N, C-alpha and C positions, 0 to 999 in steps of 0.2 A: 341587330342581334347580340354585338357585343355588351351593349349597354343594357339590354335584358337581362343579359347571364349574370351582369355584374352586383342588379336589383335582385335577382332571385338569389344570389350568395348571400346578400348581406340578409334577405328575409329569411334564408335558412340559420344564420348563427342569432337573428332573433328569437325563431321558434326554438333553437337550440335550450337558448337560457328560459324560455317562457317553460318549457317542458319536465324542467327540474327546478322550477320555483314551487315552494310550499303550496303557495296559496292557490296555484294554477290547480297541483295536482289536490285539493281538496275537494274541486268541484271537478267531477268526474266527465259529463258531457264536455265542459270546456276542455278539459285535458285532453282526451279523445279526438275533438276537432282538430287541436293544434297538432296531437301528434302524427293524426292523419294526414294533415296538409304535411307535415316535415317529413315523413314516407315518402309522400308524392314526390317531393320536388328532390329529395337525394340524390337519385341517379343523375339528377341535370347537375346538381353541382359537384358530386364525385368524379364525373367526366369533363366539367370546364376546368376543374382544379388540376386535372393531369393535361389537359389541354396547355393551361399555364403553364405548367413544369414544363413539358417538352419547349415550348415557345421560346422559354427562359436557357434552358439549356443549349437552344439552336442560337439564340442569340450570342450567348458566350462564346460557343465555338467556333461562329464568324469573325467574331471580335479574336479570337485567338490564332485565326489563320493570318490576320495581318500583321504579327509579331516573326521574328525571324526564328524559324523553325527548320530541323531538317527536313530534308526529305521524307524520311519514313513518317516522321510524326504528322508531316503535311496529308499524306494519302489515308494516314488513320483518320481524322478530323473529316477530310472531304468525304469518308465513307459515313462516317456519323453524321454529317450535314444531311447528306443524301436521305441517310436512313430516316431520321428526325421529319426530313420535310415531308417525307410520305406517310409518317404518323400524324402529322399535322392535319394533311390534307383530310384524313379518314376520321381523325378525330373531329375535324369540323363538321364532316357529313353526318356523324353519330349524333351531334349534339342537334344539329339540324332537325334531325330526327325526332331526337327526344322534345325538341319545340314544337312537334305539330301538337295542332289539338287533340285533346283526348277523346275517344269516343267515350259518352259517360257511363254505358254498358258493358264495357270491356271485362272489369273485373266481376260480372255477375254471373250467377250460374245460369244454366241454358234449359228451353223444354226442345225437346227433337222430337220432330213428326217426320214416321216415315212412310209412305204408302205406296203401294205395287199400283205400277203404271199401265202402259200395254205391253201384251206378253201372255195374256191368263197365268196358268200355276208356276210358268219359269218365274214370273213378276214379282209372285210375291215369296219364291223361294231368294232371290237376289234381293230384296227388300229385307229376309230374315238375313243375309250374310252382312246387307249393311247397318243391321241394328249389331252385329257380334263386332264390325269392324270398328264402330266410335264404343263400345264396349270394352273393349280392348284394348283401344286406344285410353279411355277414360282410367284402367288400371293404372298401364304403364305410366298414367300423369300424376296417380295416387289418388284419382279423383273417384267420387261415389256414382254410381247409375241407382236410380228408383226407377222403377217402371210406374209409368201413369196408367197408363190403358193399352190394352192388344185386341187384338181379332184375328184369330188364329187362322188359317185354310186347312182344308182337309189333309193335303198333300206334303206338309210342312210348310216353314215359313208364314208370311203375315200379309194380311191385306191390308191391314195399319198396326204400328207401332208406334205410342208416344212415351216416352220419359225423360224424366231429369238428368243432367250430368250436374251433380255437386262439385264444385271448385275455383279456387281463384284464377281469374282468367278462362276461365271454358270460354267463355262469349269469344274474346279475343282471339281465340286460335279458332274455333269450329263456323265463327260466323258465314265464313268464304264457303262453307258446305252447301246453302241452298241453291237448289234447284234440280234438275232434272238428270240423272245417272242413268248411265245406259252400259247394258250387258252385252256381249258377243258371245255365245258361247253353245255349245253342240250339246242337248239337253239328254238326260242319263236315257228316258224315252224314244229320244230319237233315232229309230234304227238304222237310216240311212246315210247318219255323220252329217246330217244338215244344219250349219251354224244357223242359229236361232237370235235374232234382238227382241232386247225386251227393256222395259225402263222401271224406274222407281223413283217417287219424288221426294225432296229431302228439305226441310224447312228449321231452320234453326233459330229460335225466339228468346230473345232477352228476358228471364224470368223477373217477372213484373213485382214490384213490392206493393207494399200497402198505401205508400205514399206518393205512386208511379196512377195507380188506377183504383178509382173510388166507384162503386158500383152502388145506384140506387136499387133497395130490396123490391122496389114497385117496378123496376125494370126486367126481373127476370123471374121464370116460370120455372119450378120443378118438381119433374114427376118421377114416381118411384116405381118401379115394376121388377120382377122375377129374373135375377142373374141368369143366362142360359150358355151352356159350353156349345162345342160343337153338334150339329145336327140335333139343335135344340134341348141337347138332353140336360136338365136341371142341375145347376151347379149346388143349389141349396133350397129350401123353402120359403125364406124369409123375400120381402120384396125388398134386397140391397141395392140393387140396383140405380143408379140416379143418372136421370138427362134434367140438364139446365139448358134452359132457351133465353139468350138476350135478345129481350124482343126490338128494342130498338135499331139492333143491328142484324138479327138474325142468325145471330152465331149460336150453334147448340154443340151441348159435351156431352157424351157419355161416357159414366166411371162403372164399370162392373167386376174389376178384379178383386177389388176386396168383399170381405165375407160382410163386413159391418157398412151400413148405410151411412154413419159419418163419415166414417174416412171417405167412401166413396165420393159421398158429398165436399168433403174437402179437397180431393184432388180434380174433382171436375170444377171448382171452382178456381184453384191455383192454375189450371189449363186457360178458363175464359179470360181471367183477369189478365194473362201472358198474351193472350191472341187479342183481346183488344189492344191494349199497352202497344202490340207489335204493329196492329190498326193503324194507330195513334201516332206513330214513329214513321210507318210506309206514305200516308198523307200530309207528315212535315218533308218527307223525303223528294216526296214528290211535288214539290213546290221550287227546289233546287235545280235551278238551270241545269238542262241533261250537258252539256260543256263541263262543267263544276263537277259532274257525279263520279265518285272512282268506277275503273271499267272491271275492278274486282270485286269491289266492295258486295254488300248484301243486296245484289243485285235482284234482277225478273226470274220470279222462282220457275216460271214457264220456259224458259231457258235451258237448253242442254249444256251442262258445263263440263261434265266428263264420262268418257267412253272406258269401260272394263274389258279388254278382248284378253280373252282365253287362250285361242287359239295360238297369238304372239305373244302372250306372259307381257302383257301391258297395261300401262295406264295411260290414257292421255288427256291431260285438260285442257279442254279447247278457249278457254280465258287466256291463258299466257302460253299456249301451243308449247306447252312442256310434258315429255312423255318418259317413264319410270319402267323399266321391265325390271320388274321385282314383284309381280301381281300376287304371288302366294303371300309373302311378307305385308305389303300392303295390307290386305283383307285381315292379316291377323292385327292390322291396328299399325304397321308400319308407316304412320303417313305424313312424317313431321317437316320431311324433304321437302313436298307438295305443299304442303302448308307455308311453312318458312319462304317459298318461293312465291305463292301469293301475296304473305305478306309485304315482301321487299317490292313486287309489283305494283303494290298498292300505295306503299310509302313513295316509292317515286312518282308517281302519279301527281299523290297530294303534293311532293317537294316543288312539281310544276307549276301548281297553282298558286305557293306560299307569295304571296305580294304580287 
């Protein structure tokens, strides 16, 4: 590991010189490529330098302890040694995590698809709660939310909501949210006070870029139709809604939220590319042996991952057996504690598989 770190530090120093070289700066594409590589390895180098500094201090303190010193000075040195030994262990673990292979999609924007599952109207209301939760989380992170396509239900909430979250590292934080979310609460319409259980499914897909997916125009069929609101009420009088069918896979995407056919087509193509990219990634993941797959990664979407229990005010994530008792704040987008716990578990699983 330390040979690798030493090599990365040398590479970093070499890149530091190159990115201030006028010849490199004049070639924009080359400069951007090198600057990106420099930025990616900088956190590792800074942590390695911190580790080296603590290690050197520790060795100096141990040497100093061998000299003739008064008792008070010896005690102070022993305290410093104990503190730095603990710090060295922590830094070594942090370096191991930093050296784990990066998910190439981590920095990408995401397309989130929420669909009401079992439970009738209550499932649609819960889908609406989840949409608000992720929107509020994005707001807290300083990310942008762009609605791609929605299908509302009469009593409020959604049958389906598809939206994009734009922000650096959005996928790295939200990829653990894919799966079945379950809610247990007393519906407002329930006069007997009986607890009702319903579900909604969440799929978090990394946004596909043009270099990730190429679509052959002959492989798609595009239909246009008139947008309609609730109960078939006409939203406008032009054929602005767009339905794209990808013939080889049978994937169908419809968009009718925009008044412009061009905008609906653009959004539908973005969703289609992202679903095809996700399909390609899943096929690759399925080739990986089960025991090598992380327990909490972007796993099976039919798996029940989390329960939101209103009577007890708790949220339980079943993958890591973690329960948080702050349901109201959680649904208002305060979900970092759960995401951090999922990331930590995922990293621990990956560290087991290193080497």
